[in-house]
TISE-816149 format. One record per residue (C-alpha): residue number from 1; residue in three letters; chain; x negated, y, z negated. Coordinates in pm, 1 decimal. Each point is the difference from the previous one (the first is absolute). Layout:
NODE    i   aa  ch        xx        yy        zz
NODE  NUM  ALA   A         X         Y         Z
...
END
This chain:
NODE    i   aa  ch        xx        yy        zz
NODE    1  UNK   A     -45.7   -2341.0   -2531.2
NODE    2  UNK   A      23.3      26.6    -378.0
NODE    3  UNK   A     228.3     253.7    -162.1
NODE    4  UNK   A    -305.0     181.7    -141.0
NODE    5  UNK   A    -139.5      43.3     351.7
NODE    6  UNK   A     335.4     113.0     134.2
NODE    7  UNK   A      37.0     251.4    -283.0
NODE    8  UNK   A    -340.0     153.8      74.8
NODE    9  UNK   A      67.8      12.3     373.5
NODE   10  UNK   A     338.4     162.9     -57.1
NODE   11  UNK   A    -154.0     272.7    -215.7
NODE   12  UNK   A    -280.4      62.3     248.6
NODE   13  UNK   A     251.3      24.2     283.8
NODE   14  UNK   A     208.5     256.4    -183.9
NODE   15  UNK   A    -308.9     202.6     -93.3
NODE   16  UNK   A    -119.2      -1.8     361.5
NODE   17  UNK   A     327.8     168.7     102.6
NODE   18  UNK   A     -36.1     274.1    -260.0
NODE   19  UNK   A    -187.4     287.7     165.1
NODE   20  UNK   A     139.7     256.5    -241.4
NODE   21  UNK   A     152.7       4.6    -347.8
NODE   22  UNK   A     332.7    -130.2     140.9
NODE   23  UNK   A      67.3    -369.9     -46.0
NODE   24  UNK   A     275.6    -250.3      79.8
NODE   25  UNK   A      40.4    -377.8     -32.6
NODE   26  UNK   A     205.7     -32.6     319.4
NODE   27  UNK   A     -97.5    -301.4     209.7
NODE   28  UNK   A     142.7    -169.7     308.1
NODE   29  UNK   A     -55.0    -340.0     160.1
NODE   30  UNK   A    -300.8      97.5     214.0
NODE   31  UNK   A    -176.6     157.0    -296.8
NODE   32  UNK   A      62.7    -298.0    -228.4
NODE   33  UNK   A    -127.0    -240.7     266.7
NODE   34  UNK   A    -311.7     219.4      33.2
NODE   35  UNK   A     -67.6     -52.5    -370.2
NODE   36  UNK   A      68.1    -374.0      15.4
NODE   37  UNK   A    -185.2     -42.9     333.9
NODE   38  UNK   A     263.5    -254.5     109.7
NODE   39  UNK   A     375.1     -32.5      54.8
NODE   40  UNK   A      92.7    -171.2    -324.9
NODE   41  UNK   A      45.2     116.9    -357.3
NODE   42  UNK   A    -158.1    -255.1    -237.5
NODE   43  UNK   A     182.0    -130.8    -304.9
NODE   44  UNK   A    -166.1     179.9    -290.0
NODE   45  UNK   A      63.5    -209.0    -310.7
NODE   46  UNK   A    -116.6     285.0    -218.3
NODE   47  UNK   A     319.5     191.2      84.0
NODE   48  UNK   A     236.5    -273.0    -122.3
NODE   49  UNK   A       7.1     143.6    -355.7
NODE   50  UNK   A    -171.0     226.6    -252.9
NODE   51  UNK   A     -18.8     313.2     214.9
NODE   52  UNK   A    -114.3     195.4    -306.2
NODE   53  UNK   A    -337.3    -177.0      27.1
NODE   54  UNK   A     -57.1     181.5     329.0
NODE   55  UNK   A     -68.6     316.5    -200.1
NODE   56  UNK   A    -336.1    -145.0     -99.1
NODE   57  UNK   A    -302.7      94.1     207.9
NODE   58  UNK   A    -222.9    -248.1     176.5
NODE   59  UNK   A    -333.5     147.7     113.3
NODE   60  UNK   A     140.2     344.6     -78.7
NODE   61  UNK   A     312.8     -40.5     213.4
NODE   62  UNK   A     351.5     -43.0    -142.6
NODE   63  UNK   A     167.9    -305.5     147.7
NODE   64  UNK   A     339.8     148.1      89.7
NODE   65  UNK   A     -82.2     153.7     341.4
NODE   66  UNK   A      60.8    -324.6     185.7
NODE   67  UNK   A     342.5     -39.8    -162.3
NODE   68  UNK   A      90.1     363.1      75.6
NODE   69  UNK   A     -96.7     -48.3     365.8
NODE   70  UNK   A     228.0    -304.1      26.7
NODE   71  UNK   A     284.1     179.3    -178.9
NODE   72  UNK   A     -23.9     291.9     244.0
NODE   73  UNK   A     -17.2    -238.3     294.0
NODE   74  UNK   A     319.2    -163.4    -124.9
NODE   75  UNK   A     161.1     344.5       9.9
NODE   76  UNK   A    -109.0      41.4     361.8
NODE   77  UNK   A     146.0    -341.3      85.3
NODE   78  UNK   A     324.7      93.5    -173.7
NODE   79  UNK   A      63.1     260.3     270.9
NODE   80  UNK   A      43.6    -286.0     245.1
NODE   81  UNK   A     315.7     -88.9    -188.9
NODE   82  UNK   A     136.4     352.4      64.8
NODE   83  UNK   A     118.8       7.2    -360.5
NODE   84  UNK   A    -206.6     157.3    -276.6
NODE   85  UNK   A     113.8    -128.4    -337.8
NODE   86  UNK   A    -147.3    -148.8    -314.1
NODE   87  UNK   A     141.6    -343.1      77.8
NODE   88  UNK   A    -135.7      -8.4     357.7
NODE   89  UNK   A    -339.4     128.5    -113.2
NODE   90  UNK   A     -35.4    -265.9    -271.3
NODE   91  UNK   A      80.7    -274.2     252.0
NODE   92  UNK   A    -263.1     133.0     240.4
NODE   93  UNK   A    -262.0      26.0    -276.6
NODE   94  UNK   A      46.2    -361.1    -108.1
NODE   95  UNK   A     -23.3    -102.0     363.9
NODE   96  UNK   A    -327.2     191.6      49.1
NODE   97  UNK   A    -144.7    -143.9    -322.2
NODE   98  UNK   A     127.8    -347.4      95.6
NODE   99  UNK   A     167.7     -26.0    -340.0
NODE  100  UNK   A     362.1     -68.1     100.3
NODE  101  UNK   A     196.0    -142.7    -291.9
NODE  102  UNK   A    -188.0     197.7    -265.7
NODE  103  UNK   A     186.1     266.0    -200.2
NODE  104  UNK   A    -152.9     324.0     128.6
NODE  105  UNK   A     122.6     192.4    -305.4
NODE  106  UNK   A    -216.7    -220.7    -220.7
NODE  107  UNK   A    -301.2      95.1     214.9
NODE  108  UNK   A      79.1     371.3     -28.1
NODE  109  UNK   A      46.6     -11.8    -378.0
NODE  110  UNK   A    -261.6    -261.2     -85.9
NODE  111  UNK   A     174.3     -55.3    -333.5
NODE  112  UNK   A      18.6     365.4    -102.4
NODE  113  UNK   A     305.5     208.2      92.7
NODE  114  UNK   A    -126.7     308.6    -183.2
NODE  115  UNK   A    -335.0       5.5     183.2
NODE  116  UNK   A      58.7    -213.7     307.5
NODE  117  UNK   A    -299.1    -110.0     206.5
NODE  118  UNK   A     135.1     164.9     318.3
NODE  119  UNK   A       4.6     347.6    -156.1
NODE  120  UNK   A    -336.6     -47.8    -172.9
NODE  121  UNK   A    -165.1    -106.0     325.5
NODE  122  UNK   A     128.0     286.1     214.6
NODE  123  UNK   A     -67.6     269.2    -260.3
NODE  124  UNK   A    -346.5    -143.2     -63.9
NODE  125  UNK   A     -73.4       6.5     374.4
NODE  126  UNK   A      99.6     367.4      19.9
NODE  127  UNK   A    -225.7      85.5    -294.4
NODE  128  UNK   A    -291.4    -207.7     128.6
NODE  129  UNK   A       7.6     154.5     348.8
NODE  130  UNK   A       1.5     353.2    -139.4
NODE  131  UNK   A    -263.8     -57.7    -266.9
NODE  132  UNK   A    -245.9    -206.6     205.0
NODE  133  UNK   A      57.1     116.7     357.6
NODE  134  UNK   A     167.3     340.2     -33.1
NODE  135  UNK   A     302.5    -128.3     196.1
NODE  136  UNK   A     357.7     107.3     -65.3
NODE  137  UNK   A     261.4    -276.1      24.0
NODE  138  UNK   A     358.3     123.9     -11.7
NODE  139  UNK   A     239.5    -253.3    -150.8
NODE  140  UNK   A     327.2      31.5    -195.7
NODE  141  UNK   A     -11.1      27.8    -375.7
NODE  142  UNK   A     109.6    -310.9    -196.0
NODE  143  UNK   A     374.2     -25.1     -58.5
NODE  144  UNK   A     262.1    -252.5    -108.1
NODE  145  UNK   A     297.6    -159.6     173.2
NODE  146  UNK   A      30.2       2.3     380.3
NODE  147  UNK   A    -316.5     -68.2     204.1
NODE  148  UNK   A    -216.5      23.7    -310.8
NODE  149  UNK   A    -267.5    -234.4     135.3
NODE  150  UNK   A      39.4      26.1     377.0
NODE  151  UNK   A      -6.9     382.9      10.7
NODE  152  UNK   A    -382.0       0.0       9.8
NODE  153  UNK   A     -60.0    -207.2     317.4
NODE  154  UNK   A     308.9     146.2     169.4
NODE  155  UNK   A    -147.0     349.2     -52.4
NODE  156  UNK   A    -291.1    -109.0     219.9
NODE  157  UNK   A     211.9    -102.6     302.0
NODE  158  UNK   A    -129.7     287.8     212.7
NODE  159  UNK   A    -129.8      34.9     356.7
NODE  160  UNK   A    -150.0    -308.9     157.9
NODE  161  UNK   A    -289.5     -24.2     246.0
NODE  162  UNK   A     219.2      38.5     308.3
NODE  163  UNK   A     176.6     299.4    -155.3
NODE  164  UNK   A    -330.8     172.5     -68.6
NODE  165  UNK   A    -121.3     -46.5     357.4
NODE  166  UNK   A     279.4     231.5     116.3
NODE  167  UNK   A    -166.7     288.0    -181.1
NODE  168  UNK   A    -313.1     -23.0     216.6
NODE  169  UNK   A     194.4     208.8     252.6
NODE  170  UNK   A      32.9     270.7    -264.3
NODE  171  UNK   A    -372.1     -29.2     -82.0
NODE  172  UNK   A     -95.7      46.0     365.2
NODE  173  UNK   A     233.4     295.4      52.3
NODE  174  UNK   A     -88.6     198.2    -311.5
NODE  175  UNK   A    -328.1    -127.6    -146.5
NODE  176  UNK   A    -342.6    -132.1      90.8
NODE  177  UNK   A    -157.5    -318.7    -131.1
NODE  178  UNK   A    -197.8      40.9    -321.5
NODE  179  UNK   A     139.4     345.7     -78.9
NODE  180  UNK   A      -4.9      90.9    -368.5
NODE  181  UNK   A     343.1     156.8     -22.4
NODE  182  UNK   A     170.0      78.9    -333.4
NODE  183  UNK   A     293.0    -226.9     -76.9
NODE  184  UNK   A     255.6     279.9     -42.4
NODE  185  UNK   A     -73.8     140.1     346.5
NODE  186  UNK   A       7.5    -352.7     145.6
NODE  187  UNK   A     335.1     -58.9    -168.8
NODE  188  UNK   A     155.3     321.1     134.2
NODE  189  UNK   A    -110.5     -77.8     355.8
NODE  190  UNK   A     121.8    -360.2     -25.2
NODE  191  UNK   A     346.7      92.1    -127.5
NODE  192  UNK   A      45.4     239.7     293.8
NODE  193  UNK   A     -95.7    -278.8     241.8
NODE  194  UNK   A     194.6    -298.0    -137.8
NODE  195  UNK   A     362.3      71.4     106.9
NODE  196  UNK   A      82.1    -195.4     314.5
NODE  197  UNK   A    -351.1    -143.8      37.9
NODE  198  UNK   A       9.7    -319.1    -209.5
NODE  199  UNK   A     198.5    -324.6     -17.5
NODE  200  UNK   A     326.6     -48.5    -185.3
NODE  201  UNK   A    -182.9    -199.1    -267.1
NODE  202  UNK   A    -239.1     289.4     -64.7
NODE  203  UNK   A     289.9     239.6     -23.7
NODE  204  UNK   A     174.0    -228.6    -250.3
NODE  205  UNK   A    -306.3     -35.9    -223.5
NODE  206  UNK   A     -85.3     369.2      18.2
NODE  207  UNK   A     357.4      94.6     -91.6
NODE  208  UNK   A     -40.0    -178.4    -335.2
NODE  209  UNK   A     -91.0     279.5    -242.6
NODE  210  UNK   A    -186.8    -243.2    -227.2
NODE  211  UNK   A    -221.6    -116.3     287.4
NODE  212  UNK   A     -31.5     306.3     224.0
NODE  213  UNK   A    -307.1     152.5    -163.4
NODE  214  UNK   A    -175.8    -335.2     -30.5
NODE  215  UNK   A      54.9     -59.6     371.1
NODE  216  UNK   A    -146.1     340.0      91.2
NODE  217  UNK   A    -302.3     -74.8    -216.6
NODE  218  UNK   A     -21.5    -340.3     167.3
NODE  219  UNK   A     -16.1     168.4     342.5
NODE  220  UNK   A    -269.9     236.8    -132.6
NODE  221  UNK   A    -214.4    -297.5    -103.7
NODE  222  UNK   A      63.3    -167.3     334.7
NODE  223  UNK   A    -119.0     314.8     177.7
NODE  224  UNK   A    -330.0     -15.7    -189.9
NODE  225  UNK   A     -58.9    -341.4     162.1
NODE  226  UNK   A     113.8     109.0     346.3
NODE  227  UNK   A    -250.4     -89.6     270.4
NODE  228  UNK   A     156.4     206.9     278.1
NODE  229  UNK   A     217.6    -276.7     147.1
NODE  230  UNK   A     352.1     112.4      89.4
NODE  231  UNK   A     283.9    -255.1     -15.5
NODE  232  UNK   A     296.9     126.8     195.4
NODE  233  UNK   A     330.8    -173.9      75.7
NODE  234  UNK   A     217.7      97.0     293.9
NODE  235  UNK   A     297.5     -66.6    -227.1
NODE  236  UNK   A     -80.1      39.7    -374.5
NODE  237  UNK   A     274.7    -247.5     -90.0
NODE  238  UNK   A    -129.9    -285.5     216.4
NODE  239  UNK   A    -218.4    -281.0    -125.1
NODE  240  UNK   A    -357.0      72.1    -103.4
NODE  241  UNK   A    -141.1    -192.7     298.4
NODE  242  UNK   A     109.6     272.8     242.7
NODE  243  UNK   A    -284.4     234.8     -90.3
NODE  244  UNK   A    -239.9     200.4     214.8
NODE  245  UNK   A    -340.9      51.1    -156.9
NODE  246  UNK   A    -238.6     274.7     104.3
NODE  247  UNK   A    -282.5     185.4    -169.2
NODE  248  UNK   A      11.7     365.2     -95.8
NODE  249  UNK   A    -268.4     206.8     171.5
NODE  250  UNK   A    -251.5     133.9    -249.6
NODE  251  UNK   A    -341.7     150.6      65.8
NODE  252  UNK   A     -38.5     180.9    -328.2
NODE  253  UNK   A      45.0     368.5     -66.3
NODE  254  UNK   A    -136.3     315.3     158.6
NODE  255  UNK   A    -313.7     113.7    -179.1
NODE  256  UNK   A    -128.4     355.2     -29.5
NODE  257  UNK   A    -372.1      59.0     -38.9
NODE  258  UNK   A    -116.8     354.2     -74.7
NODE  259  UNK   A    -368.6      90.2      38.7
NODE  260  UNK   A    -113.7     361.5     -42.0
NODE  261  UNK   A     360.3     112.2      38.7
NODE  262  UNK   A      46.2    -179.1     331.9
NODE  263  UNK   A     288.5    -252.3      -2.2
NODE  264  UNK   A      -8.7    -326.1     192.7
NODE  265  UNK   A     299.7    -232.2      27.0
NODE  266  UNK   A     -64.3    -374.5      24.8
NODE  267  UNK   A     239.8    -282.5      78.8
NODE  268  UNK   A     -81.7    -364.1      61.3
NODE  269  UNK   A    -371.4      82.9     -40.3
NODE  270  UNK   A      10.4     253.0     282.5
NODE  271  UNK   A      -1.7     379.1       0.4
NODE  272  UNK   A     325.3     144.7     131.0
NODE  273  UNK   A      84.8     333.3     158.6
NODE  274  UNK   A     141.8     237.1    -268.5
NODE  275  UNK   A     267.6     103.7     250.0
NODE  276  UNK   A     133.6    -358.3       4.6
NODE  277  UNK   A      -3.7     -73.6    -374.0
NODE  278  UNK   A     373.5      61.9     -43.2
NODE  279  UNK   A      94.1    -182.7     320.6
NODE  280  UNK   A    -172.7    -341.3     -13.9
NODE  281  UNK   A     191.1    -288.4     152.8
NODE  282  UNK   A      65.3    -308.4    -217.1
NODE  283  UNK   A    -102.3     187.7    -315.3
NODE  284  UNK   A     221.1      -9.2    -307.2
NODE  285  UNK   A      48.7     361.2    -117.2
NODE  286  UNK   A     120.0      42.2    -357.1
NODE  287  UNK   A     138.2     345.5      83.8
NODE  288  UNK   A      90.5     158.4     329.5
NODE  289  UNK   A    -214.7     304.1      76.7
NODE  290  UNK   A    -230.6     -19.4    -301.0
NODE  291  UNK   A    -291.8    -213.2    -120.1
NODE  292  UNK   A    -106.0      -3.7    -366.0
NODE  293  UNK   A    -364.8     -83.8     -69.1
NODE  294  UNK   A    -108.5    -134.0    -339.0
NODE  295  UNK   A    -370.7     -11.3     -83.6
NODE  296  UNK   A    -150.1    -349.4      26.7
NODE  297  UNK   A    -160.3     -97.2    -333.5
NODE  298  UNK   A    -382.8      -1.5       4.2
NODE  299  UNK   A     -12.6     165.4     344.3
NODE  300  UNK   A      -5.4     373.7     -56.3
NODE  301  UNK   A      51.4     112.3     359.7
NODE  302  UNK   A     255.5    -262.5     106.1
NODE  303  UNK   A     379.3      16.0     -25.2
NODE  304  UNK   A     281.9    -239.5      92.6
NODE  305  UNK   A     349.1      59.3     135.3
NODE  306  UNK   A     244.5     -91.8    -279.4
NODE  307  UNK   A     370.8       1.9     -73.4
NODE  308  UNK   A     -49.7     204.9    -317.9
NODE  309  UNK   A    -276.0     205.3    -157.4
NODE  310  UNK   A    -159.4     -96.8    -329.1
NODE  311  UNK   A      18.7     265.5    -270.3
NODE  312  UNK   A    -357.1      84.1    -105.0
NODE  313  UNK   A    -255.1     277.6     -15.3
NODE  314  UNK   A    -120.7     -51.7     355.4
NODE  315  UNK   A      32.2     147.5     346.0
NODE  316  UNK   A     254.5    -126.0     252.0
NODE  317  UNK   A      57.0      47.4     369.9
NODE  318  UNK   A     331.8      31.9     180.4
NODE  319  UNK   A      34.8      -3.2     377.2
NODE  320  UNK   A     330.3     159.9      90.0
NODE  321  UNK   A     187.2     128.2     300.6
NODE  322  UNK   A     127.7     351.0     -64.2
NODE  323  UNK   A     348.8     -95.0     114.8
NODE  324  UNK   A      25.1    -292.5    -246.1
NODE  325  UNK   A      62.3     189.1    -325.7
NODE  326  UNK   A     -26.4     377.2       1.5
NODE  327  UNK   A       6.9      33.6    -380.7
NODE  328  UNK   A    -280.4    -251.5     -45.1
NODE  329  UNK   A    -200.0     155.9     281.0
NODE  330  UNK   A      36.3     349.0    -147.1
NODE  331  UNK   A    -114.6    -119.6    -342.7
NODE  332  UNK   A    -305.4    -177.7     139.9
NODE  333  UNK   A     -92.7     294.8     219.4
NODE  334  UNK   A      15.3     228.6    -302.9
NODE  335  UNK   A    -167.4    -221.3    -261.6
NODE  336  UNK   A    -239.8    -224.6     191.3
NODE  337  UNK   A    -376.2      -9.2     -54.8
NODE  338  UNK   A     -64.9     -23.8     373.2
NODE  339  UNK   A     186.0     -73.5     321.2
NODE  340  UNK   A     -72.7    -124.8     348.8
NODE  341  UNK   A     222.1      61.3     300.8
NODE  342  UNK   A      33.0    -241.9     290.9
NODE  343  UNK   A     136.1     114.1     340.0
NODE  344  UNK   A     264.5    -272.8     -20.5
NODE  345  UNK   A     174.7     218.7    -259.1
NODE  346  UNK   A    -108.0    -194.8    -307.2
NODE  347  UNK   A    -184.3     147.2    -297.8
NODE  348  UNK   A    -229.1    -177.3    -243.9
NODE  349  UNK   A      13.9     155.8    -348.7
NODE  350  UNK   A    -239.4     -67.7    -288.5
NODE  351  UNK   A     155.6      76.7    -338.3
NODE  352  UNK   A      19.3     -75.8    -372.3
NODE  353  UNK   A     289.6      10.5    -245.3
NODE  354  UNK   A      15.2      58.4    -373.6
NODE  355  UNK   A     227.1    -172.4    -252.3
NODE  356  UNK   A     299.7     183.1     144.5
NODE  357  UNK   A      64.2    -140.1     346.1
NODE  358  UNK   A     200.7     244.2     217.6
NODE  359  UNK   A     348.5    -109.3      98.5
NODE  360  UNK   A     -79.5     -35.0     371.8
NODE  361  UNK   A    -269.6    -258.6     -84.0
NODE  362  UNK   A     166.5    -204.1    -274.1
NODE  363  UNK   A     150.4    -263.3     225.4
NODE  364  UNK   A    -348.3     -73.5     135.9
NODE  365  UNK   A    -154.6     -86.3    -337.8
NODE  366  UNK   A      27.2    -310.8    -214.4
NODE  367  UNK   A     215.6      55.7    -307.7
NODE  368  UNK   A    -233.2    -240.9    -177.0
NODE  369  UNK   A    -341.4     -64.8     149.3
NODE  370  UNK   A     -78.2    -365.0      73.8
NODE  371  UNK   A    -270.9    -160.0    -213.2
NODE  372  UNK   A    -338.7      98.2     138.7
NODE  373  UNK   A    -350.3    -137.4     -38.9
NODE  374  UNK   A    -277.4     252.5     -49.8
NODE  375  UNK   A    -377.0      -3.5     -38.2
NODE  376  UNK   A    -180.2    -330.1     -38.6
NODE  377  UNK   A    -237.4    -143.3     259.3
NODE  378  UNK   A     178.6    -145.2     300.4
NODE  379  UNK   A    -166.0    -285.1     183.5
NODE  380  UNK   A     189.7      79.8     320.5
NODE  381  UNK   A     314.2     176.9     121.7
NODE  382  UNK   A     216.6    -265.7    -166.0
NODE  383  UNK   A      85.1      11.1    -370.8
NODE  384  UNK   A    -309.1    -194.8    -106.6
NODE  385  UNK   A    -218.7     158.7    -268.8
NODE  386  UNK   A    -337.6     -81.3    -150.2
NODE  387  UNK   A       3.3    -167.7    -341.1
NODE  388  UNK   A     -83.9     256.1    -268.5
NODE  389  UNK   A     126.9     282.8     221.2
NODE  390  UNK   A     369.5     -73.9      37.9
NODE  391  UNK   A     254.6     269.1      93.4
NODE  392  UNK   A     190.1     214.3    -245.0
NODE  393  UNK   A     380.7     -23.4      28.8
NODE  394  UNK   A     208.5     315.1      22.9
NODE  395  UNK   A     374.7     -20.5     -55.1
NODE  396  UNK   A     230.2     237.5    -186.5
NODE  397  UNK   A     226.3    -266.8    -148.9
NODE  398  UNK   A     -21.6    -337.2    -168.0
NODE  399  UNK   A    -193.0    -265.8     190.7
NODE  400  UNK   A    -147.8    -343.0     -67.4
NODE  401  UNK   A    -317.8    -159.0     124.6
NODE  402  UNK   A      30.1    -373.0      68.0
NODE  403  UNK   A    -309.8    -221.3      20.6
NODE  404  UNK   A       8.0    -379.2      27.0
NODE  405  UNK   A     379.9      14.7     -39.9
NODE  406  UNK   A     -27.4     178.9    -335.5
NODE  407  UNK   A      15.8     365.2    -105.2
NODE  408  UNK   A    -336.9     147.2     -95.0
NODE  409  UNK   A    -140.0     320.8    -141.3
NODE  410  UNK   A    -194.2     108.4     305.1
NODE  411  UNK   A    -344.3     158.5     -34.0
NODE  412  UNK   A    -176.3      84.2     328.2
NODE  413  UNK   A    -343.9     -53.1    -155.8
NODE  414  UNK   A      64.7    -341.8    -156.6
NODE  415  UNK   A     261.3    -149.9     235.8
NODE  416  UNK   A     -86.5    -352.8     108.7
NODE  417  UNK   A      -3.4    -106.4     365.1
NODE  418  UNK   A     331.7     -97.0     155.5
NODE  419  UNK   A     334.8     133.3     118.3
NODE  420  UNK   A     177.1     280.4    -188.6
NODE  421  UNK   A     362.5     107.3      41.1
NODE  422  UNK   A     122.8     345.8    -103.2
NODE  423  UNK   A     375.8     -37.9     -57.8
NODE  424  UNK   A     239.8     295.3     -39.4
NODE  425  UNK   A     376.9      46.4      -5.8
NODE  426  UNK   A      20.5     220.6     309.4
NODE  427  UNK   A    -230.5    -138.8     267.2
NODE  428  UNK   A    -143.4    -319.9     140.2
NODE  429  UNK   A    -297.8    -154.6    -177.1
NODE  430  UNK   A    -344.5     149.0      59.6
NODE  431  UNK   A    -262.0    -272.5      31.9
NODE  432  UNK   A    -375.4      33.5     -28.5
NODE  433  UNK   A    -294.6    -231.6     -55.2
NODE  434  UNK   A    -311.7       9.9    -214.2
NODE  435  UNK   A    -291.5    -181.2     160.9
NODE  436  UNK   A    -359.1     -78.0     -88.4
NODE  437  UNK   A    -281.0     194.3     163.5
NODE  438  UNK   A     -62.0    -129.4     353.0
NODE  439  UNK   A    -301.8    -222.6      25.4
NODE  440  UNK   A    -318.5     179.6      98.2
NODE  441  UNK   A     -73.3     -24.0     370.6
NODE  442  UNK   A    -364.4      -7.5     101.0
NODE  443  UNK   A     -83.5     161.6     332.7
NODE  444  UNK   A    -324.5     -85.1     170.8
NODE  445  UNK   A    -225.2     306.0      18.0
NODE  446  UNK   A     -71.6     143.5     343.9
NODE  447  UNK   A    -282.4     223.5    -134.4
NODE  448  UNK   A     153.0     298.0     172.0
NODE  449  UNK   A     242.4     258.0    -134.4
NODE  450  UNK   A      40.5     358.0    -126.5
NODE  451  UNK   A    -275.0     198.2    -163.1
NODE  452  UNK   A     219.4     210.3    -227.6
NODE  453  UNK   A    -264.2     271.0     -53.6
NODE  454  UNK   A     -26.8     108.8     361.7
NODE  455  UNK   A     315.0    -172.5     126.3
NODE  456  UNK   A    -172.4    -195.7     272.1
NODE  457  UNK   A     -22.3    -362.7     101.4
NODE  458  UNK   A    -297.7    -159.6    -175.2
NODE  459  UNK   A    -177.1    -333.0     -47.9
NODE  460  UNK   A      -2.4      76.7    -373.2
NODE  461  UNK   A     361.6     102.4     -52.7
NODE  462  UNK   A     175.9     126.6    -307.5
NODE  463  UNK   A     330.9    -134.5     127.3
NODE  464  UNK   A      34.2    -297.0     230.4
NODE  465  UNK   A     348.5     -98.8     119.6
NODE  466  UNK   A     205.2     -53.4    -315.5
NODE  467  UNK   A    -310.0     -34.8    -218.5
NODE  468  UNK   A    -147.4     282.7    -209.1
NODE  469  UNK   A    -360.5     -26.4    -109.8
NODE  470  UNK   A    -124.5     179.7    -307.1
NODE  471  UNK   A    -280.8     251.7      26.7
NODE  472  UNK   A    -325.8     -46.1    -190.0
NODE  473  UNK   A      88.0     214.3    -302.0
NODE  474  UNK   A     258.2    -254.8    -119.1
NODE  475  UNK   A     141.6     257.6    -243.9
NODE  476  UNK   A     322.9      59.4     193.5
NODE  477  UNK   A     252.1    -258.0     109.7
NODE  478  UNK   A     -41.2     -48.3     377.7
NODE  479  UNK   A     364.7      84.2      69.5
NODE  480  UNK   A     -29.5     322.9    -197.2
NODE  481  UNK   A    -328.6      78.6     175.6
NODE  482  UNK   A     156.7     -59.0     342.4
NODE  483  UNK   A     290.5     236.0     -83.6
NODE  484  UNK   A    -240.5     262.7    -135.2
NODE  485  UNK   A    -198.3      -1.2     322.1
NODE  486  UNK   A     310.0      31.6     216.7
NODE  487  UNK   A     159.2     281.0    -202.4
NODE  488  UNK   A    -298.2     196.2    -129.9
NODE  489  UNK   A      14.8     367.4      95.6
NODE  490  UNK   A    -380.1      21.7     -18.7
NODE  491  UNK   A     -34.5    -253.8     278.6
NODE  492  UNK   A     -27.3     209.6     315.0
NODE  493  UNK   A     130.7    -151.1     323.2
NODE  494  UNK   A     -18.6     209.4     313.5
NODE  495  UNK   A     278.9    -167.8     190.2
NODE  496  UNK   A     224.8    -212.9    -217.9
NODE  497  UNK   A     261.9     -45.9     272.5
NODE  498  UNK   A    -247.5    -189.1     218.4
NODE  499  UNK   A     -58.3    -253.1    -276.8
NODE  500  UNK   A     235.9    -298.5      23.5
NODE  501  UNK   A     -31.1     -97.9    -367.0
NODE  502  UNK   A      75.5     349.4    -126.4
NODE  503  UNK   A     299.3      35.2     230.6
NODE  504  UNK   A     143.0    -321.3    -144.0
NODE  505  UNK   A     -61.0     126.5    -354.6
NODE  506  UNK   A     161.2     333.7      74.9
NODE  507  UNK   A     305.0    -162.8     157.9
NODE  508  UNK   A      35.8    -212.9    -310.9
NODE  509  UNK   A      -0.4     312.4    -216.3
NODE  510  UNK   A    -315.5     -97.0    -186.7
NODE  511  UNK   A     -41.1     353.6    -135.5
NODE  512  UNK   A     290.2     -54.7    -237.8
NODE  513  UNK   A    -203.2    -262.7    -183.7
NODE  514  UNK   A    -273.4     251.9     -60.9
NODE  515  UNK   A     248.4     254.8    -131.0
NODE  516  UNK   A     148.8    -258.3    -237.2
NODE  517  UNK   A    -339.6    -104.3    -131.8
NODE  518  UNK   A      25.1    -353.7     134.1
NODE  519  UNK   A    -231.9    -249.9    -169.2
END
């Protein structure tokens, strides 16, 4: 492996770990071997001198990421010596670089004590990551005298892979996989959980005031990659091999579908008895005795159980047991738009709030809404949108859009196909895709379908399966003509409820398109 290849792989590895704006260069043995794809560190001749040259870009990538990875790995190895000092670190670094006998100070300075290569490289990396990728690297400011050059890699001796696995117990107890939780709330919950639940090494690293916040951010990023596996040790201070692995149960969230004012609760693709909604076995409840339902984007009548409510000009639903919170219940009963009582003792309230959220509800709302995608034409229920009709991005604070590993000025109408990352300072990344129009699928005609004038099955149909045939006039687009026929008030139908097609249209709320002047 050439140094250029290693440098690119190191950068890609670090970027793959960054699922939010938080970033660290920490690296342990297993991670370095993953980058190298073997058990040996090659001798990179390029690192024998002239470190300042690593500031130059090759194919748009600065060449110092490989060196930084090895410097941070040397810091990890230094812990094996149980002594953290400048002298011990320098010995480990030369050993990792296979440059024993070379004056490490000459490498750090590269012939310039006023602007030494070591400081230029680390400060340039911090600037590059923020400018190009919207990532925040926390490192010490340049200084003179003690630990001037080694302070940067030592600042990245944080939690290792085995340390991070301990926190999967916390994830399983307090969170669900793929939850978009704000960092500050995550941090508060984590700090309450940590005492007595982690190894002595974790306690030592977390007790370092200069590293504490970086470690918490590191755990936040690790959570974004959590696949539901729980790694639990019988004794947290025993070796890593003594680990029990199991998978957290997750079948999604409870959904609420409201049609003509009638609520239906759905879980795991099945309708559930309203009396049992607050008592499901093996379901992770965010709050005891209350369910908060946020509207699901693009699905007007569907809502999802959530930890917090999103502040917006929309309607919400709360299912609550009267005994859970009397103040909240009294407010909802007084100010709701509608309510439904269930014999189990639970009430379902529909309500809205203005800019001033009442005190009894504040803890149930996001302080800052997560970045949200609106409008656009979705190709499916995933975040894939049709080229030319991308989503608009709604976020109250500064955010960056990353495309092809570079920041871009995003325009939903002109965005090219590919993966887009919306990066903020408070939440995990929001990812969406712009895709070309699906290829046209030709369906063989069966010569039988709907006659849209008399709504009967015909051998000369106006609509056949998923195909819509234009009528002879040719003056109106066939889709518009089909909608006109289905929604026209002048079209008299004696018994609409007996007509399967019309029942489907009514259930889909087709009338709203007429009211909005759909074209």
